[in-house]
Residue frames as qw, qx, qy, qz and C-alpha x, y, z in Angstrom:
[[0.296, 0.948, 0.117, 0.011, 141.38, 145.90, 90.56],
 [0.282, -0.815, 0.447, 0.238, 145.01, 146.28, 91.58],
 [0.672, -0.070, 0.671, 0.306, 145.94, 143.23, 89.54],
 [0.531, 0.743, 0.375, 0.158, 144.45, 144.85, 86.43],
 [0.043, 0.987, -0.147, -0.040, 146.49, 148.00, 86.98],
 [0.526, -0.567, 0.579, 0.258, 149.72, 146.11, 87.67],
 [0.675, 0.193, 0.640, 0.312, 149.36, 144.06, 84.49],
 [0.395, 0.870, 0.281, 0.093, 148.28, 147.02, 82.40],
 [0.092, -0.949, 0.277, 0.119, 151.14, 149.28, 83.45],
 [0.567, -0.441, 0.643, 0.267, 153.76, 146.54, 83.26],
 [0.625, 0.276, 0.668, 0.295, 152.60, 145.42, 79.82],
 [0.283, 0.879, 0.205, -0.325, 152.08, 148.87, 78.37],
 [0.051, 0.799, -0.455, -0.389, 155.48, 149.11, 76.66],
 [0.335, -0.274, 0.872, 0.227, 155.67, 145.61, 75.17],
 [0.724, 0.473, 0.319, -0.386, 152.80, 145.41, 72.68],
 [0.830, 0.555, -0.053, -0.012, 153.92, 143.20, 69.78],
 [0.302, 0.690, -0.599, 0.271, 157.38, 143.03, 71.33],
 [0.899, -0.308, -0.311, -0.005, 157.74, 139.70, 73.18],
 [0.082, 0.696, -0.521, 0.487, 159.89, 140.20, 76.25],
 [0.741, -0.219, -0.609, 0.179, 161.04, 137.62, 78.76],
 [0.165, -0.726, 0.213, -0.632, 160.53, 140.11, 81.57],
 [0.600, -0.123, -0.701, 0.364, 161.94, 139.01, 84.90],
 [0.152, -0.376, -0.474, 0.782, 161.01, 142.17, 86.74],
 [0.155, 0.781, 0.582, 0.164, 157.99, 144.40, 86.26],
 [0.025, -0.991, -0.090, 0.099, 158.01, 148.13, 85.56],
 [0.714, -0.295, 0.287, 0.566, 161.45, 147.77, 84.02],
 [0.392, 0.416, 0.360, 0.737, 161.01, 150.64, 81.55],
 [0.076, -0.290, -0.238, 0.924, 160.75, 154.38, 82.12],
 [0.276, -0.024, -0.438, -0.855, 158.00, 154.44, 79.48],
 [0.154, -0.364, -0.914, 0.093, 155.50, 152.33, 81.47],
 [0.266, -0.068, 0.072, -0.959, 152.10, 153.99, 81.84],
 [0.424, 0.320, 0.760, -0.374, 148.46, 153.20, 82.54],
 [0.046, -0.039, -0.670, -0.740, 146.30, 152.65, 79.46],
 [0.545, -0.185, -0.266, -0.773, 142.63, 152.40, 78.55],
 [0.626, -0.186, -0.757, 0.021, 142.50, 149.10, 80.45],
 [0.291, -0.196, -0.586, 0.730, 143.09, 150.87, 83.76],
 [0.206, -0.008, 0.010, -0.978, 140.81, 153.77, 82.87],
 [0.615, -0.164, -0.454, -0.623, 137.82, 151.63, 81.92],
 [0.576, -0.216, -0.754, 0.231, 138.35, 149.20, 84.79],
 [0.128, -0.122, -0.440, 0.881, 138.28, 152.22, 87.08],
 [0.383, -0.065, -0.187, -0.902, 135.14, 153.55, 85.44],
 [0.656, -0.214, -0.653, -0.313, 133.33, 150.23, 85.81],
 [0.461, -0.193, -0.696, 0.515, 134.43, 149.86, 89.42],
 [0.055, 0.049, 0.236, -0.969, 133.25, 153.37, 90.21],
 [0.518, -0.127, -0.378, -0.757, 129.90, 152.71, 88.55],
 [0.656, -0.238, -0.713, -0.065, 129.29, 149.45, 90.41],
 [0.322, -0.168, -0.586, 0.724, 130.24, 151.06, 93.71],
 [0.244, -0.019, 0.019, -0.969, 127.80, 153.91, 93.03],
 [0.621, -0.185, -0.551, -0.526, 125.05, 151.43, 92.19],
 [0.560, -0.226, -0.739, 0.299, 125.71, 149.55, 95.41],
 [0.140, -0.116, -0.415, 0.891, 125.64, 152.74, 97.48],
 [0.380, 0.033, -0.089, -0.920, 122.37, 153.89, 95.86],
 [0.534, 0.125, 0.765, -0.337, 120.71, 150.48, 96.01],
 [0.590, 0.505, -0.253, -0.577, 120.37, 150.31, 92.21],
 [0.535, -0.166, 0.828, 0.027, 119.85, 146.72, 91.07],
 [0.716, 0.571, 0.353, -0.192, 117.78, 146.84, 87.86],
 [0.714, 0.142, 0.391, 0.563, 119.69, 146.28, 84.64],
 [0.286, 0.797, 0.270, 0.459, 118.63, 149.59, 83.09],
 [0.345, -0.937, 0.050, -0.032, 119.67, 151.56, 86.16],
 [0.725, -0.429, 0.351, 0.408, 123.07, 149.87, 86.30],
 [0.626, 0.389, 0.402, 0.544, 123.62, 150.39, 82.57],
 [0.079, 0.944, 0.169, 0.271, 122.83, 154.09, 82.89],
 [0.467, -0.840, 0.246, 0.125, 125.47, 154.56, 85.59],
 [0.783, -0.098, 0.425, 0.443, 127.97, 152.43, 83.68],
 [0.496, 0.648, 0.317, 0.483, 127.66, 154.59, 80.57],
 [0.116, -0.978, -0.019, -0.172, 127.93, 157.82, 82.55],
 [0.587, -0.706, 0.341, 0.205, 131.08, 156.78, 84.41],
 [0.766, 0.124, 0.427, 0.463, 132.71, 155.25, 81.33],
 [0.366, 0.782, 0.220, 0.453, 132.25, 158.48, 79.44],
 [0.326, -0.940, 0.090, -0.045, 133.39, 160.55, 82.42],
 [0.666, -0.533, 0.414, 0.319, 136.67, 158.69, 82.92],
 [0.707, 0.324, 0.438, 0.451, 137.24, 158.22, 79.19],
 [0.235, 0.887, 0.142, 0.372, 136.95, 161.95, 78.60],
 [0.466, -0.862, 0.192, 0.063, 139.08, 162.67, 81.66],
 [0.461, -0.477, 0.654, 0.363, 141.87, 160.51, 80.20],
 [0.708, 0.593, 0.095, -0.372, 141.31, 160.73, 76.43],
 [0.475, 0.710, -0.509, -0.106, 144.71, 159.61, 75.13],
 [0.513, -0.455, 0.708, -0.171, 145.23, 156.19, 76.71],
 [0.059, -0.244, 0.913, 0.321, 144.99, 153.98, 73.64],
 [0.604, 0.356, 0.543, -0.462, 141.28, 153.61, 72.86],
 [0.425, 0.256, 0.731, 0.469, 140.21, 152.19, 69.51],
 [0.054, -0.087, -0.298, -0.949, 138.73, 154.59, 66.96],
 [0.413, -0.460, -0.659, -0.429, 135.26, 153.15, 67.46],
 [0.508, -0.556, -0.563, 0.340, 135.44, 153.44, 71.24],
 [0.234, -0.174, -0.078, 0.953, 136.76, 157.03, 71.05],
 [0.243, -0.271, -0.437, -0.822, 133.68, 157.90, 69.02],
 [0.532, -0.513, -0.669, -0.081, 131.51, 156.13, 71.61],
 [0.444, -0.369, -0.423, 0.699, 133.10, 158.14, 74.42],
 [0.058, -0.141, 0.050, 0.987, 132.27, 161.42, 72.71],
 [0.185, -0.390, -0.719, -0.544, 128.75, 160.51, 71.61],
 [0.355, -0.235, 0.232, -0.875, 125.79, 162.34, 73.15],
 [0.856, -0.053, 0.170, -0.485, 123.72, 159.18, 72.89],
 [0.032, 0.480, -0.869, -0.116, 126.21, 156.30, 73.00],
 [0.911, 0.080, 0.043, -0.403, 124.97, 152.98, 71.66],
 [0.693, -0.288, 0.636, 0.183, 126.57, 149.53, 71.55],
 [0.451, 0.680, -0.365, -0.447, 128.27, 148.85, 68.23],
 [0.969, 0.183, -0.070, -0.150, 128.67, 145.10, 68.11],
 [0.214, 0.713, -0.652, 0.144, 132.30, 144.89, 69.14],
 [0.966, -0.179, -0.185, -0.022, 133.74, 141.48, 70.04],
 [0.492, 0.558, -0.458, 0.487, 137.13, 142.83, 71.10],
 [0.627, -0.215, -0.613, 0.430, 138.85, 142.44, 74.45],
 [0.074, -0.376, 0.172, -0.907, 137.80, 145.88, 75.66],
 [0.723, -0.420, -0.243, -0.491, 134.90, 143.98, 77.19],
 [0.855, -0.174, -0.429, 0.233, 137.29, 141.79, 79.17],
 [0.471, 0.206, -0.370, 0.774, 139.76, 144.29, 80.55],
 [0.201, -0.367, 0.157, -0.895, 137.05, 146.28, 82.31],
 [0.703, -0.333, -0.427, -0.461, 134.79, 143.54, 83.73],
 [0.546, 0.062, -0.762, 0.343, 136.76, 142.15, 86.65],
 [0.137, -0.160, 0.496, -0.842, 135.25, 144.28, 89.43],
 [0.729, -0.150, -0.257, -0.617, 131.95, 142.56, 88.70],
 [0.779, -0.043, -0.618, 0.097, 133.51, 139.45, 90.21],
 [0.301, 0.096, -0.574, 0.755, 134.63, 141.37, 93.28],
 [0.270, -0.051, 0.255, -0.927, 131.37, 143.17, 93.97],
 [0.678, -0.135, -0.505, -0.517, 128.98, 140.28, 93.28],
 [0.557, -0.384, 0.549, -0.491, 127.50, 138.09, 96.00],
 [0.833, 0.058, 0.544, -0.085, 127.32, 134.90, 93.93],
 [0.396, -0.112, 0.696, 0.589, 128.66, 133.31, 90.77],
 [0.275, 0.642, 0.682, 0.220, 125.33, 133.97, 89.08],
 [0.017, -0.956, -0.170, 0.240, 125.40, 137.65, 90.00],
 [0.372, -0.552, 0.452, 0.594, 129.01, 137.89, 88.84],
 [0.382, 0.220, 0.735, 0.514, 128.01, 136.58, 85.42],
 [0.137, 0.840, 0.522, 0.059, 125.09, 139.00, 85.25],
 [0.171, -0.911, 0.046, 0.373, 127.17, 142.01, 86.24],
 [0.457, -0.313, 0.578, 0.599, 130.01, 140.95, 83.96],
 [0.353, 0.494, 0.684, 0.405, 127.62, 140.86, 81.02],
 [0.012, 0.941, 0.329, -0.082, 126.26, 144.30, 81.92],
 [0.344, -0.725, 0.240, 0.546, 129.76, 145.81, 82.01],
 [0.390, -0.034, 0.666, 0.635, 130.28, 144.78, 78.38],
 [0.302, 0.634, 0.710, 0.062, 126.83, 145.72, 77.10],
 [0.069, 0.838, 0.119, -0.527, 127.17, 149.53, 76.74],
 [0.242, 0.722, -0.451, -0.465, 129.54, 149.16, 73.78],
 [0.122, 0.339, -0.912, -0.196, 130.60, 145.52, 73.29],
 [0.710, 0.059, 0.381, -0.589, 127.28, 143.76, 72.71],
 [0.591, 0.330, -0.681, -0.281, 128.58, 141.02, 70.42],
 [0.916, -0.303, -0.126, -0.229, 127.64, 137.59, 71.85],
 [0.800, 0.162, -0.380, 0.434, 131.33, 136.63, 72.12],
 [0.135, 0.457, -0.356, 0.804, 132.09, 139.73, 74.19],
 [0.626, -0.458, 0.076, -0.627, 129.09, 139.27, 76.46],
 [0.958, -0.144, -0.245, -0.024, 129.95, 135.62, 77.05],
 [0.659, 0.262, -0.399, 0.581, 133.62, 136.32, 77.77],
 [0.094, -0.496, 0.303, -0.808, 132.91, 139.17, 80.19],
 [0.799, -0.387, -0.042, -0.459, 130.35, 137.02, 82.00],
 [0.939, -0.032, -0.293, 0.179, 132.77, 134.13, 82.33],
 [0.451, 0.399, -0.388, 0.698, 135.72, 136.29, 83.38],
 [0.358, -0.525, 0.232, -0.737, 133.67, 137.91, 86.15],
 [0.921, -0.282, -0.103, -0.250, 132.55, 134.47, 87.33],
 [0.815, 0.180, -0.373, 0.406, 136.16, 133.26, 87.40],
 [0.103, 0.502, -0.376, 0.772, 137.15, 136.24, 89.54],
 [0.655, -0.453, 0.126, -0.592, 134.33, 135.49, 91.99],
 [0.977, -0.111, -0.180, -0.039, 135.20, 131.79, 92.18],
 [0.624, 0.346, -0.414, 0.565, 138.91, 132.51, 92.63],
 [0.184, -0.535, 0.325, -0.758, 138.06, 134.83, 95.51],
 [0.833, -0.331, 0.054, -0.441, 136.02, 132.03, 97.06],
 [0.450, -0.548, 0.705, -0.029, 139.11, 129.82, 97.08],
 [0.930, 0.299, 0.184, -0.109, 138.42, 127.52, 94.14],
 [0.651, -0.355, 0.482, 0.468, 141.56, 125.88, 92.78],
 [0.142, 0.546, -0.484, -0.669, 143.23, 126.70, 89.50],
 [0.048, 0.004, 0.954, 0.297, 142.31, 123.27, 88.20],
 [0.201, 0.575, 0.743, -0.277, 138.65, 123.81, 89.06],
 [0.204, 0.741, 0.004, -0.640, 138.71, 127.17, 87.31],
 [0.017, 0.369, -0.741, -0.561, 140.39, 125.59, 84.30],
 [0.188, 0.285, 0.937, 0.071, 137.59, 123.04, 84.01],
 [0.241, 0.739, 0.448, -0.442, 135.06, 125.87, 83.87],
 [0.142, 0.686, -0.337, -0.629, 136.97, 127.73, 81.16],
 [0.119, -0.202, 0.893, 0.383, 137.51, 124.54, 79.16],
 [0.384, 0.489, 0.759, -0.193, 133.75, 124.12, 78.79],
 [0.353, 0.868, 0.239, -0.255, 133.69, 127.18, 76.55],
 [0.286, 0.872, -0.380, -0.116, 137.25, 127.67, 75.26],
 [0.928, 0.129, -0.175, 0.304, 140.24, 125.62, 74.21],
 [0.367, -0.899, 0.221, 0.085, 143.07, 126.58, 76.56],
 [0.753, 0.520, -0.319, 0.248, 146.53, 126.49, 74.97],
 [0.724, -0.458, -0.069, 0.511, 149.82, 126.14, 76.78],
 [0.014, -0.916, 0.130, 0.378, 152.00, 129.22, 76.57],
 [0.383, -0.377, 0.687, 0.489, 154.66, 127.33, 74.63],
 [0.459, 0.433, 0.741, 0.229, 152.05, 126.51, 72.00],
 [0.229, 0.897, 0.368, 0.090, 151.28, 130.16, 71.32],
 [0.301, -0.829, 0.185, 0.433, 154.58, 131.96, 71.92],
 [0.018, -0.265, -0.206, 0.942, 155.20, 134.34, 70.29],
 [0.381, 0.690, 0.562, -0.251, 151.88, 135.91, 69.29],
 [0.268, -0.147, 0.447, 0.840, 152.13, 137.21, 65.74],
 [0.023, 0.524, 0.712, 0.468, 148.52, 137.44, 64.53],
 [0.128, -0.143, 0.142, -0.971, 146.52, 140.64, 64.98],
 [0.485, -0.416, -0.712, -0.290, 143.64, 139.29, 67.01],
 [0.062, -0.214, 0.477, -0.850, 142.15, 141.33, 69.85],
 [0.623, -0.326, -0.439, -0.559, 138.94, 139.34, 70.11],
 [0.594, -0.480, 0.415, -0.494, 137.60, 138.15, 73.43],
 [0.988, 0.003, 0.037, -0.150, 137.52, 134.52, 72.31],
 [0.740, 0.419, -0.345, 0.398, 141.30, 134.68, 71.73],
 [0.023, 0.655, -0.409, 0.635, 142.28, 136.91, 74.65],
 [0.718, -0.495, 0.215, -0.438, 140.57, 135.09, 77.51],
 [0.992, -0.040, -0.070, 0.102, 142.26, 131.69, 76.93],
 [0.578, 0.504, -0.305, 0.564, 145.66, 133.39, 76.55],
 [0.198, -0.637, 0.344, -0.660, 145.30, 135.43, 79.75],
 [0.870, -0.373, 0.114, -0.301, 143.96, 132.42, 81.62],
 [0.921, 0.180, -0.221, 0.264, 146.92, 130.30, 80.47],
 [0.305, 0.569, -0.393, 0.654, 149.36, 132.90, 81.85],
 [0.533, -0.531, 0.294, -0.589, 147.49, 132.90, 85.16],
 [0.975, -0.136, -0.027, -0.171, 147.31, 129.10, 85.25],
 [0.852, 0.253, -0.248, 0.385, 150.99, 128.55, 84.52],
 [0.129, 0.655, -0.351, 0.657, 152.21, 131.35, 86.80],
 [0.572, -0.259, -0.693, 0.355, 153.06, 130.57, 90.40],
 [0.205, -0.518, -0.370, 0.743, 152.39, 134.15, 91.56],
 [0.302, 0.880, 0.284, -0.233, 150.82, 137.35, 90.34],
 [0.054, -0.789, 0.417, 0.448, 154.17, 138.68, 89.24],
 [0.331, -0.180, 0.848, 0.374, 154.99, 135.53, 87.29],
 [0.432, 0.580, 0.690, -0.021, 151.55, 135.44, 85.67],
 [0.219, 0.922, 0.044, -0.315, 151.98, 139.00, 84.46],
 [0.176, -0.630, 0.631, 0.417, 155.53, 138.32, 83.25],
 [0.445, 0.107, 0.859, 0.227, 154.34, 135.25, 81.36],
 [0.404, 0.772, 0.475, -0.124, 151.57, 137.23, 79.67],
 [0.079, 0.894, -0.238, -0.371, 154.07, 139.90, 78.65],
 [0.388, -0.404, 0.746, 0.360, 156.49, 137.29, 77.32],
 [0.578, 0.409, 0.700, 0.088, 153.96, 136.28, 74.66],
 [0.099, -0.045, 0.367, 0.924, 153.93, 139.63, 72.88],
 [0.089, -0.567, -0.733, -0.365, 150.70, 140.65, 71.18],
 [0.274, -0.747, -0.157, -0.585, 148.30, 142.78, 73.22],
 [0.523, 0.066, -0.670, 0.522, 150.53, 142.65, 76.27],
 [0.149, -0.212, 0.382, -0.887, 148.81, 145.26, 78.42],
 [0.730, -0.146, -0.076, -0.663, 145.38, 143.66, 78.16],
 [0.820, 0.027, -0.571, 0.005, 146.62, 140.07, 78.39],
 [0.397, 0.132, -0.631, 0.653, 148.70, 140.96, 81.46],
 [0.339, -0.252, 0.225, -0.878, 145.86, 142.98, 83.01],
 [0.835, -0.160, -0.221, -0.478, 143.45, 140.03, 82.85],
 [0.760, 0.063, -0.589, 0.267, 146.09, 137.55, 84.02],
 [0.162, 0.239, -0.510, 0.810, 146.90, 139.92, 86.88],
 [0.560, -0.271, 0.057, -0.781, 143.24, 140.24, 87.80],
 [0.891, -0.112, -0.395, -0.194, 142.81, 136.48, 87.99],
 [0.623, 0.132, -0.577, 0.511, 146.00, 136.09, 90.02],
 [0.119, -0.326, 0.358, -0.867, 144.91, 138.82, 92.43],
 [0.747, -0.255, -0.066, -0.610, 141.57, 137.13, 93.05],
 [0.897, -0.001, -0.441, 0.024, 143.31, 133.80, 93.55],
 [0.772, -0.170, -0.355, 0.499, 146.18, 134.84, 95.81],
 [0.283, -0.890, -0.150, 0.324, 146.18, 138.56, 96.49],
 [0.479, 0.791, -0.094, 0.370, 148.66, 141.28, 95.56],
 [0.684, -0.195, -0.273, 0.648, 152.08, 141.69, 97.19],
 [0.144, -0.914, -0.229, 0.301, 152.12, 145.08, 98.90],
 [0.375, -0.520, 0.358, 0.679, 155.52, 146.00, 97.46],
 [0.319, 0.241, 0.704, 0.586, 154.29, 145.33, 93.92],
 [0.031, 0.834, 0.536, 0.127, 151.25, 147.54, 94.38],
 [0.308, -0.801, -0.022, 0.513, 153.38, 150.31, 95.86],
 [0.339, -0.207, 0.532, 0.748, 155.31, 150.37, 92.60],
 [0.173, 0.470, 0.738, 0.452, 152.21, 150.27, 90.40],
 [0.080, -0.850, -0.492, 0.173, 150.32, 153.01, 92.19],
 [0.295, -0.559, 0.137, 0.763, 153.05, 155.54, 91.41],
 [0.165, 0.087, 0.644, 0.742, 151.87, 155.47, 87.79],
 [0.077, -0.628, -0.748, -0.200, 148.26, 156.32, 88.68],
 [0.044, -0.430, 0.022, -0.901, 146.64, 159.74, 89.10],
 [0.180, -0.039, 0.650, -0.737, 144.64, 160.61, 92.24],
 [0.670, 0.081, -0.051, -0.736, 141.25, 160.10, 90.56],
 [0.758, 0.129, -0.617, -0.168, 142.08, 156.47, 89.85],
 [0.321, 0.138, -0.789, 0.505, 143.66, 155.81, 93.23],
 [0.393, -0.098, 0.365, -0.838, 140.57, 157.21, 94.93],
 [0.828, 0.047, -0.242, -0.505, 138.42, 154.56, 93.25],
 [0.625, 0.191, -0.732, 0.191, 140.94, 151.86, 94.19],
 [0.003, -0.173, 0.667, -0.725, 140.66, 152.94, 97.81],
 [0.632, -0.019, 0.171, -0.755, 136.85, 152.80, 97.75],
 [0.819, 0.154, -0.491, -0.252, 136.97, 149.39, 96.07],
 [0.420, 0.218, -0.780, 0.409, 139.40, 148.12, 98.71],
 [0.281, -0.117, 0.536, -0.788, 137.12, 149.35, 101.50],
 [0.756, 0.071, -0.058, -0.648, 134.07, 147.73, 99.86],
 [0.859, 0.188, -0.463, -0.110, 135.79, 144.39, 99.33],
 [0.763, -0.623, 0.171, -0.026, 137.84, 144.27, 102.52],
 [0.850, 0.255, -0.051, 0.459, 141.16, 144.17, 100.70],
 [0.486, -0.634, -0.003, 0.601, 144.26, 146.05, 101.72],
 [0.394, 0.918, -0.009, -0.043, 145.08, 149.20, 99.73]]
């Protein structure tokens, strides 16, 4: 979860402005966006389900929707799409067929709170389902959650790449830099974020590489940061910088997640 926040905050000021960033948080305008808010909401929901012993799909979905709307309304101006803003305010929110990367940026805690690769895929799919029920979004969220789980289990980058390559063509960063097309779909975002993670030697470098591409820098960097965190952890000094951008409600969920997963806050 910390990797998501680090990437989101660091990438928040570079959308469509490719930047060869050598240090993170190098602008006074950095902020958390919808990526952090919805990742927090999903994490909170999955922690609640675990505490209450809720395992059925319908029960998990009910809590997911409630916490997504709670946090989305608590932080209403963090860059949501028009369709998702309407979903947040709906009395009876329904999925609307979205295939965009909103399904990816919020799914990563499924990989942290699952007990197997299969459960990670199931939970990842459920985190997308409340709004992003397009098959591409469901598949990408499932795969991303599985990658997080496998990275936590110590699988190598090359092994993870083989799994991704079964479903997506993975470009090199040089092949896609800079990003100029307006494409926020999951099927485009996941290979890009994975490439930044794969080519980066550390979490910081993975995030910097994602930012250097331009395009949807906060989401690309958030997913690359999440993968890098699961693979190698988060440097304490880097998290100390990132947490200064977060309000107490978000940091409280991070603390509960860290306790549940045995990671250091």
